[in-house]
C-alpha positions as CSV (number, residue, x, y, z in Angstrom):
1,M,0.0,0.0,0.0
2,S,1.3,3.4,-0.8
3,N,1.0,6.7,1.2
4,D,1.7,8.8,-1.9
5,F,-0.8,11.3,-3.0
6,D,-0.8,12.9,-6.4
7,F,-1.9,16.5,-5.9
8,D,-3.6,18.3,-8.8
9,L,-2.6,21.8,-7.9
10,S,-3.3,25.0,-9.8
11,P,-0.4,27.0,-11.2
12,D,-0.8,29.6,-8.4
13,Q,-0.6,26.8,-5.8
14,W,2.6,25.4,-7.4
15,E,4.1,28.9,-7.4
16,A,3.3,29.4,-3.8
17,L,4.7,26.0,-2.8
18,K,7.9,26.7,-4.8
19,A,8.2,30.1,-3.1
20,L,8.1,28.5,0.3
21,R,11.3,26.6,-0.4
22,N,13.1,29.7,0.9
23,P,12.0,31.6,4.0
24,V,9.6,34.4,3.2
25,S,11.3,37.7,4.0
26,N,8.2,39.5,5.4
27,G,6.3,36.4,6.4
28,R,3.6,36.9,3.8
29,L,2.9,35.6,0.3
30,A,1.1,37.6,-2.3
31,K,-2.0,35.4,-2.4
32,A,-3.2,34.4,1.1
33,Y,-6.1,32.4,-0.3
34,V,-3.6,30.2,-2.2
35,V,-1.7,29.6,1.1
36,E,-5.0,28.7,2.8
37,S,-5.8,26.2,0.1
38,L,-2.4,24.6,0.6
39,V,-3.0,24.5,4.4
40,K,-6.3,22.6,3.8
41,L,-4.3,20.0,1.7
42,G,-1.8,19.6,4.5
43,L,1.1,20.9,2.4
44,V,1.7,24.1,4.3
45,V,1.3,25.1,8.0
46,V,1.2,28.7,9.4
47,D,3.5,29.0,12.3
48,D,3.6,32.4,14.2
49,G,1.8,34.0,11.2
50,A,4.4,32.8,8.7
51,P,3.7,30.0,6.2
52,A,6.0,27.0,6.1
53,M,6.1,23.9,3.9
54,T,5.3,20.6,5.6
55,P,7.1,17.3,4.8
56,A,4.1,16.4,2.7
57,G,4.5,19.8,0.9
58,R,8.1,19.1,0.1
59,K,7.3,15.6,-1.2
60,A,4.5,17.0,-3.4
61,L,6.9,19.6,-4.8
62,V,9.5,17.0,-5.6
63,R,6.9,14.6,-7.1
64,G,5.3,17.5,-9.1
65,S,8.6,18.7,-10.5
66,C,8.4,16.4,-13.5
67,K,4.9,17.5,-14.2
68,L,6.0,21.2,-13.9
69,L,8.8,20.5,-16.4
70,D,6.3,19.0,-18.8
71,L,4.1,22.1,-18.6
72,A,7.1,24.4,-19.3
73,A,8.1,22.4,-22.4
């Protein structure tokens, strides 16, 4: 049995997830509703008002990298 989930994220969600790879300088992302949707999926947590990627978020980002490359091609 596999614990892997294949997330069908919007381009905005992928961009927000990629942006969270590095610490956010002012603790905010441009689109709060996108971060909220990622929180609901368990890919992001908000700690002391600053969004941070969860281990599941990192895994989704790595797994989705190939899909993102396909979209860019």
